[in-house]
Phi, psi and omega in degrees: 000129181293159179294324178220158174286142180204162179245173175299325178296322177297317179300314180297314181297314179297318180301317179295319180292316181300317179294314183298323184274333190214019181306322181291351180255013175073186183300317181296318177298320178292322176300319181295319176297316177300321179296322177298320178300312179297318179301318179296322179293321181281335190298310182050049178210160176049229181297346186248018179288136175083004177284130186239000181207163175302319178302316178302317182293311186290325181261015179296138176250130177229130179059031178084000179232156173295143179298325179254119183304328183298332179296320183274319189245351192267108177292334177295323180302329184267008173270161178298144176288142178261162182304317182298317180290326177297318178296320178294319178299315178300320179302314182290324179291327183274314189201341195286131172208138179202147175298142006269002181268359189313313180242009186289143174247350182221153171205157172196165178254107183279357184054038179177204178290149177287127173293150182295336174222158176219118187050039176081003181259140184285145176294128175263339178156181183229142170231118184050244184268350184263136175259136182245141185229132177263161174292151175304149180309138176062026178246347183201080182300330181299335180292342184256003177288147176289000000 
């Protein structure tokens, strides 16, 4: 049973986002970005309350900007999804989770060391250039759902 319900369009959209955000970090980096997308969909708390689809997560606007920079600025995001990214997207939608993105709801590339917190959320770890952040303890049980 998949972690979330999804369509072929969701797989394509996720694949494009994973590539746009983390292609330079290889397959594992793209899987981690995909996992954050799934976590946001499952969390149903805080900034991610009421999101009901992959489309909702990827096109979410917060503070007047898209949550994912690639939607606004990424020419890679608007290219066709390739088979390898589609397979990776399906993996995250179906079952894939791994530290440091396992429970993460946020990530970013600080172009330097990872700060210990980001918007008050604790660092869960780093993979290559991206820092991953989980919700503070007891603030978002949905982030920990399978």
